[in-house]
C-alpha positions in Angstrom: -45.3 73.6 7.8 -43.3 70.3 7.7 -44.6 69.3 11.8 -48.2 69.1 9.2 -47.4 67.3 6.2 -46.5 64.3 8.1 -49.3 64.4 10.2 -51.1 65.0 6.6 -49.4 61.7 5.3 -49.7 59.1 7.8 -50.1 56.6 6.9 -50.8 57.1 4.0 -47.5 57.4 2.7 -47.4 54.0 0.9 -50.0 54.9 -0.9 -48.9 58.6 -2.0 -45.4 57.7 -2.9 -46.6 54.4 -5.2 -49.7 57.3 -7.4 -47.0 59.7 -7.7 -45.0 57.1 -9.5 -48.1 56.3 -11.9 -48.5 60.0 -12.9 -44.6 60.1 -13.0 -44.4 57.4 -15.5 -47.7 58.7 -17.4 -46.0 62.3 -17.7 -43.0 60.4 -19.4 -45.1 58.8 -21.4 -46.2 62.2 -22.8 -43.3 64.1 -23.0 -41.6 61.7 -25.5 -44.3 60.2 -27.6 -47.1 62.7 -28.8 -50.6 60.8 -28.4 -50.9 59.8 -31.9 -47.6 57.3 -31.3 -48.8 56.7 -27.5 -51.8 54.9 -29.3 -50.3 53.6 -31.5 -47.7 52.0 -29.6 -49.9 50.5 -26.3 -51.9 48.9 -29.8 -48.3 47.2 -30.7 -47.6 45.9 -27.1 -51.8 44.4 -27.2 -50.8 42.8 -30.3 -47.7 41.5 -30.2 -46.2 38.0 -29.2 -44.2 38.7 -26.1 -42.4 35.8 -24.7 -39.2 36.3 -23.4 -37.4 38.9 -23.6 -39.4 41.1 -25.8 -38.4 44.9 -24.6 -41.0 47.1 -24.7 -38.5 49.6 -25.8 -37.1 48.9 -28.8 -40.9 47.7 -29.6 -43.1 50.4 -29.3 -41.0 53.3 -28.4 -40.5 54.3 -24.5 -43.3 56.8 -23.7 -45.7 53.4 -25.1 -43.9 51.4 -23.0 -44.0 54.3 -19.8 -47.6 54.1 -20.5 -48.0 50.7 -20.3 -45.6 50.4 -17.1 -48.4 53.2 -15.9 -51.7 51.6 -16.3 -51.0 48.4 -15.2 -49.8 49.8 -12.2 -52.8 51.5 -11.5 -54.8 48.8 -12.5 -53.3 47.5 -9.3 -53.3 49.9 -7.1 -57.3 49.8 -8.2 -57.5 46.5 -7.0 -56.4 46.5 -3.8 -57.9 49.9 -2.7 -60.8 48.3 -4.0 -60.1 45.0 -1.5 -59.1 47.7 1.6 -55.7 46.1 2.1 -53.2 49.0 3.7 -50.1 49.1 1.7 -47.0 47.7 3.6 -44.4 46.0 2.4 -45.5 42.7 0.0 -47.3 45.9 -1.2 -44.8 47.9 -2.4 -43.3 44.7 -4.1 -45.8 43.6 -5.8 -46.3 47.3 -7.2 -43.0 47.6 -8.9 -43.1 44.1 -9.9 -45.8 44.4 -12.3 -44.4 48.3 -13.2 -40.8 46.4 -14.3 -42.6 43.7 -15.7 -45.0 45.5 -18.2 -41.7 47.0 -19.5 -41.1 43.8 -21.0 -44.1 41.2 -20.8 -46.8 42.8 -19.5 -49.8 44.7 -20.9 -53.4 45.4 -19.1 -55.0 42.9 -21.7 -53.3 39.6 -21.3 -52.9 40.4 -17.5 -57.0 40.0 -17.1 -57.1 36.7 -18.1 -55.4 35.2 -14.8 -56.8 38.0 -11.7 -60.3 36.7 -12.9 -59.1 33.0 -12.9 -57.9 34.2 -9.2 -61.3 35.1 -8.4 -63.0 32.2 -9.0 -61.0 30.7 -7.1 -61.1 32.5 -4.2 -65.2 32.6 -5.2 -64.8 28.5 -5.4 -63.4 28.4 -1.4 -66.2 30.9 -0.5 -63.9 33.8 0.8 -62.9 37.0 -0.2 -60.5 38.2 -2.6 -58.1 40.0 -0.1 -57.0 37.1 1.0 -55.9 36.0 -2.8 -55.3 39.8 -4.4 -51.4 39.2 -3.9 -51.1 35.7 -5.5 -53.4 37.1 -8.9 -51.0 39.8 -9.0 -47.7 38.5 -8.7 -49.2 35.4 -10.9 -50.0 37.6 -13.8 -46.4 36.0 -14.7 -48.1 33.8 -16.6 -49.6 36.5 -18.8 -47.5 35.4 -22.2 -49.2 32.2 -21.8 -52.1 33.7 -23.6 -51.2 35.8 -26.4 -48.7 33.5 -26.9 -51.4 30.9 -27.5 -53.7 33.4 -29.9 -50.7 32.8 -32.5 -49.6 29.5 -31.6 -53.2 27.2 -32.6 -53.9 26.0 -36.1 -57.9 27.2 -35.3 -59.6 30.3 -36.3 -58.9 33.4 -34.6 -62.4 33.2 -32.2 -60.8 29.3 -31.5 -57.7 30.5 -30.9 -58.6 33.5 -29.0 -61.4 31.3 -25.9 -58.6 29.1 -26.2 -55.7 31.5 -24.7 -58.3 33.1 -22.6 -59.4 29.9 -20.3 -55.6 28.9 -20.2 -54.5 32.0 -18.6 -58.2 31.6 -16.3 -57.3 28.5 -15.9 -53.7 29.0 -14.1 -55.0 32.1 -11.9 -56.6 29.2 -11.2 -54.2 27.0 -10.4 -51.5 29.5 -9.5 -53.0 30.0 -6.0 -52.1 26.1 -4.4 -49.2 25.6 -5.8 -47.1 28.4 -4.9 -48.3 27.6 -1.6 -46.9 24.4 -2.0 -43.2 26.0 -3.5 -42.8 27.9 -1.0 -42.2 24.9 1.0 -40.1 23.8 -1.0 -37.5 26.1 -1.0 -38.7 27.6 3.1 -38.6 31.6 2.4 -35.3 31.8 1.1 -36.3 32.6 -2.3 -38.4 36.0 -2.9 -40.2 35.4 -5.7 -42.1 32.3 -5.0 -44.0 33.1 -7.9 -41.0 33.2 -10.4 -41.3 29.2 -9.6 -44.4 27.9 -9.3 -45.3 29.6 -12.3 -42.6 28.5 -14.0 -43.3 24.8 -12.8 -46.7 25.6 -14.4 -45.4 26.9 -17.7 -42.6 24.0 -17.5 -46.0 21.5 -18.3 -47.6 23.5 -20.6 -44.9 23.6 -22.7 -44.9 19.6 -22.3 -49.0 19.5 -23.2 -47.8 22.0 -27.0 -45.5 20.0 -28.0 -47.7 16.6 -27.4 -49.8 18.6 -29.8 -47.0 19.4 -32.6 -46.4 22.9 -31.2 -43.9 24.5 -29.2 -43.2 28.4 -28.7 -39.5 29.1 -28.9 -38.6 32.1 -26.6 -37.7 35.6 -28.5 -35.3 38.2 -28.5 -35.9 41.8 -28.4 -33.9 43.8 -26.9 -32.2 48.0 -26.9 -28.8 48.9 -26.5 -27.3 51.3 -25.2 -27.8 53.7 -21.8 -29.4 56.2 -22.9 -28.0 60.0 -20.2 -32.1 61.4 -20.0 -32.7 58.0 -18.5 -30.0 57.1 -16.8 -30.7 60.1 -14.8 -33.9 59.9 -14.6 -33.7 56.5 -12.2 -31.3 58.4 -9.6 -33.4 61.3 -9.4 -36.1 59.2 -8.7 -34.5 57.2 -6.9 -32.7 60.0 -4.6 -36.1 61.6 -3.9 -37.2 58.1 -2.6 -34.4 58.2 -0.1 -34.9 62.2 0.8 -38.7 61.5 1.0 -37.7 58.3 4.0 -35.4 60.4 5.5 -38.0 64.0 5.8 -40.9 61.2 6.9 -38.1 60.2 10.5 -37.1 63.3 10.5 -33.4 62.6 9.1 -32.4 59.9 11.5 -30.6 56.2 9.7 -31.2 54.7 13.5 -34.2 52.7 12.1 -32.7 51.9 8.8 -29.6 50.3 10.4 -32.2 48.2 12.1 -34.0 46.9 8.9 -30.1 45.8 7.7 -29.9 42.8 10.5 -32.1 41.0 9.6 -31.6 38.4 7.4 -34.9 38.7 4.2 -36.4 35.8 4.6 -39.9 35.0 4.0 -42.3 36.7 4.9 -40.2 40.2 6.3 -42.2 42.9 5.5 -39.6 46.1 6.0 -43.0 48.9 6.4 -44.6 46.4 8.7 -41.3 45.5 11.0 -39.6 49.3 11.3 -41.4 51.5 9.7 -41.9 53.5 5.8 -39.3 55.3 6.5 -36.5 52.9 6.5 -37.5 50.5 3.4 -38.2 54.2 1.6 -34.1 55.2 2.7 -33.7 51.6 2.1 -35.9 51.1 -1.6 -34.2 54.1 -2.5 -30.2 52.5 -1.8 -31.4 49.3 -3.7 -32.3 51.0 -6.6 -29.4 53.2 -6.6 -26.8 50.2 -5.9 -28.9 47.7 -9.1 -29.0 51.0 -11.6 -25.0 51.9 -10.1 -23.3 47.9 -11.0 -25.2 48.4 -14.9 -22.9 51.7 -15.5 -19.4 50.0 -14.0 -20.2 46.9 -16.3 -21.3 49.0 -19.9 -24.6 47.5 -19.2 -27.7 48.9 -21.4 -30.8 50.4 -20.0 -33.2 48.4 -22.2 -36.5 47.7 -20.4 -36.3 44.5 -19.3 -32.9 45.6 -17.6 -34.4 48.7 -16.3 -38.1 46.7 -15.3 -35.4 43.9 -13.1 -34.2 47.6 -11.3 -38.1 48.4 -10.6 -38.3 44.4 -9.2 -35.2 45.2 -6.6 -36.9 48.6 -6.0 -39.7 47.7 -5.0 -38.8 44.5 -2.5 -36.4 45.8 -1.0 -39.1 46.7 1.4 -39.6 43.1 1.4 -36.8 41.0 2.5 -33.2 42.2 0.5 -31.2 45.1 1.6 -27.8 46.1 0.8 -26.2 43.4 3.3 -28.3 40.6 1.3 -28.2 41.6 -1.6 -23.9 42.3 -2.3 -22.9 39.0 -1.7 -25.8 37.2 -4.4 -24.9 40.6 -6.8 -20.8 40.0 -6.7 -21.7 36.2 -6.8 -23.2 36.7 -10.4 -20.2 39.0 -11.5 -17.3 36.4 -10.5 -19.3 33.3 -12.4 -18.2 35.9 -15.7 -14.6 35.5 -14.5 -14.6 31.6 -14.8 -17.6 31.4 -17.5 -18.3 31.9 -21.1 -20.9 34.8 -20.3 -20.0 37.9 -20.3 -21.5 40.6 -17.7 -22.5 42.9 -20.7 -24.7 38.9 -21.7 -28.0 40.2 -21.8 -29.7 37.5 -19.7 -26.9 37.8 -16.9 -27.4 41.8 -16.3 -31.0 40.9 -15.9 -29.4 38.1 -13.5 -27.8 40.3 -11.4 -29.9 42.7 -10.8 -32.8 40.1 -10.1 -30.4 38.2 -8.1 -32.3 39.7 -5.2 -34.8 36.8 -5.0 -31.9 35.1 -3.1 -30.8 37.6 -0.5 -31.8 35.8 2.4 -29.8 33.0 1.9 -26.4 35.7 2.4 -28.7 36.9 5.0 -28.9 33.8 7.2 -25.7 31.5 5.9 -22.9 34.3 5.5 -21.2 36.2 2.8 -19.6 32.7 1.0 -23.2 30.9 0.9 -24.2 34.2 -0.9 -21.3 34.2 -2.9 -21.8 30.9 -4.0 -25.9 31.2 -4.7 -24.5 34.3 -6.8 -22.9 32.0 -8.9 -25.3 29.2 -9.5 -27.7 31.8 -9.8 -25.6 33.1 -12.8 -24.8 30.0 -14.2 -28.9 28.6 -14.1 -30.6 31.8 -15.0 -29.0 31.5 -18.7 -30.4 27.9 -19.1 -34.3 27.9 -17.5 -35.9 30.1 -20.3 -35.5 27.6 -22.8 -37.9 25.2 -20.6 -40.9 26.6 -21.0 -40.3 29.2 -24.4 -40.3 32.1 -22.5 -43.9 31.9 -21.5 -42.2 32.7 -17.8 -41.8 36.1 -16.8 -40.2 35.4 -13.9 -37.3 33.3 -14.9 -35.0 34.7 -12.9 -37.3 33.3 -9.6 -38.2 30.1 -11.7 -33.9 29.8 -11.0 -33.3 31.3 -8.0 -35.9 29.1 -7.1 -34.5 25.7 -8.2 -31.0 27.1 -6.4 -32.9 27.4 -3.0 -34.2 23.9 -2.9 -30.9 22.5 -3.9 -28.5 25.5 -1.9 -30.1 25.9 1.1 -30.2 21.9 3.1 -27.0 21.5 1.8 -26.4 24.7 4.0 -28.0 23.4 7.2 -26.2 20.1 6.5 -23.1 21.5 7.3 -23.7 23.4 9.8 -25.8 20.9 11.8 -22.4 19.1 11.0 -20.3 21.2 12.0 -22.4 21.8 15.3 -22.5 18.2 16.2 -18.0 18.7 15.6 -18.0 21.3 18.2 -20.5 19.8 20.7 -18.2 16.9 20.6 -15.4 18.8 20.9 -16.6 20.2 24.0 -17.1 16.6 25.8 -13.9 15.4 25.2 
């Protein structure tokens, strides 16, 4: 019987897993709130400013936040299926980053202009949308810009809405070529490449707005505490992911051990390289690690923190594992010992979990380099959001991009210097 189930799932494991996750989000939504409250909460989410940090748990309630996450993730699954693209590690990364950020910034309405803009880019270059679907979905990090312009511009509501939609479409058109160039800048050592590209675009937009006397200010709506039911739900979900991976792999962990040998530098798709079972087990382990870290520091299971955990969970199929993540996580925590920040500072909580973006640094250059990268991230990430008024949801991606650009060449120069000295000594 078990073997028959494995055969029926073969080639569709990640699709089934993703759809099941959407159904779980919908189930949680309807268990936590009545339909009227869910509808009211969705209206609030769509109509309210959602620049960083706007916690939908606090803004609209847990039920509406989970419903929104399910809708955004479901839309992403639909778009990928329409393009007939196989579900790989990159698919998991893009699906769960969208589900995660749908708890604090994205909704099915404000992401549409960016998606349409990228579709126009594909049409302009006479190529299929299947080539840019991931860019489009990652590029929805600029979703708050659409909502913000509706309220920020001094014109009538219809004019403001039109300009906001056109700006969102323009950003979706610009991000594909921009993200190609930013990827070459950090050479794959920042897994959140679109966060870096989106941050650059948002910074330029912020400067343009300020030149007209308009300024977008960051928002801070945050839910404090760690609801026991939410904590238990996360642990059960991540444990079930591990068990599902073990079931598919007949209990073997050999492929997982091999997976952890990879440095994680982009592009490292664990599903394609090591298979679905090892990727699922690895995803579950990263999810448990992130949740346990928040529990140990007595942090908050707010919308942004849970969203960051889901993002790390997704990227555990695309470059992140415990060996290359622990050093950078430790670095962020250690940074709080030497600075005025606390581990429970909201930005640091998100920064510690989202430090997965720098995991390839530790994987390639070793534990000390990973710790240094994490410490730098802890210092930089609390400063970057103000550069673009919270218009770029992937603020950690912008921070990790800056650090990778500065740190990687320095590390490479030191390593090259040591190698030259060793060669000179051998010759002597």
